C-alpha positions, 0 to 999 in steps of 0.5 A: 500500500502506498501512502498519500503523495503530494505531487504539487501544492495540496494535490495528492495521489494514493495508489491501491494494489487492486488494478494499480489504481491511482486516486486523487485528492485536491485540498482547498480551504473549505473542502476536498475534491476526491477523484474517483471512488474505487470499485466497491463500498468496502474499497470506498470506505478504506479510501475514506479512512485513508482520506481522513489521515490527510484532511478532516474537510468535507468532500466533493467527488468526481468520477472520471468515467463510469467503469466500476473501479472509478465509480462503484464506490460512490454511495459510501461518500454520500450525501456529498455532491458527485460530479461527472459527465452526463454520459457517466450518469446515464451509463451507470444507471442503464448499464451498471447492473450488467457491468457488475455481472461482468466484473463478478465473472472476471473477478469472482473474489469480489462477488460478495462485495459487489453484491452489497455495493449499491450503484449510485450515479453522479447527481451533478452532471455537465456536457463540456465543462464545470468549475468547482470552488473548493475554497480559495482554489478552483478546479476545472472539470473538462470533457475534451472528447471521446477516448477511453469512453464517450464521457471521459473527464479530466480534472485540471488544478490551474494553480498547481499545474496538475491534471488528473487524466483518468484512464485517458492515460495509463502508466504501467500497462497499455490503456483499456480499449473495450469501450473506447473510441479509438479513432478519436482518442488521439485528438482528445489526448492532443487537447489534453496536452494543450492544458497539462502542466508539469504533472499528469496523474493517470487512472492507474500507475505513477504520475507522469510528465508530458513526454509520457503522454506524447508517447502514449498518444503516438501508440494510440494514433498508430492503432487508429491509423492502422484501423483507418488504413486497413478498413477499405481493404478488409471491407472489399474482402468481406470482413464483418466489422462486428467480428474480431479484428484479423489475427495477422493484423493484431499480431503485427500491431502488437509486435510493433508496439511491444504490447500483449495481443489482448489490448491490441485486439480490443483497440482494432476491433473498436477502431474497425467498427468506427471506420466502418460506421457501425460504431458512431 
């Protein structure tokens, strides 16, 4: 277990072993912003105990996106405000139960914890931007475009040069592409680079700098261009974009990137679906 680490003035991160997740806390004079709430009520309560080692201020929460490890702990933080993109709230409301069932199949050890975890969608939503006053400092919540999901939110702390990027950026492993919009992700990361300062906090792993994000953008752009470039030929050959990306295409891209095949398979599957117009 990692302790809280102050990456800039009153901007803290704490890493948790489960999925190597990185949680953020931004402290103002009157309240603290908590960035993401972990995967279950049990995990969220552990986060609250850890947060109380840092500050006794009341909290406000933001979810960077809907995935279970970022939003399923919401109920433990009530009755505070929980902020997110409007798509996050809608998706948790509609698809949260199915996501929980999928996670139980993937991580059977979480069955009991997830079964006792109520799904609590964000109640303060926005489409593009919102500013939160924590008392003496304002943080900016921004939706820069589609990427890891269709509703990713980044948190910018202008007075400290820190940006919490959610899973638009991941350190220590390739990004997750299962719900991604691959063809748009590079552009979203380009807009992220326009607003970053000295520290970018990913949703998983260690804080990084600008060069890391530029390198990850290049990797994702390579996958996006591969999908765009190969779709006309695959279409002519009768490839069904509802199926899997061709194995030879996946293997070649994985070798080029030095990645396992699983994330490349997911990325190119989504990218080909976008290129074909099936995923809009």
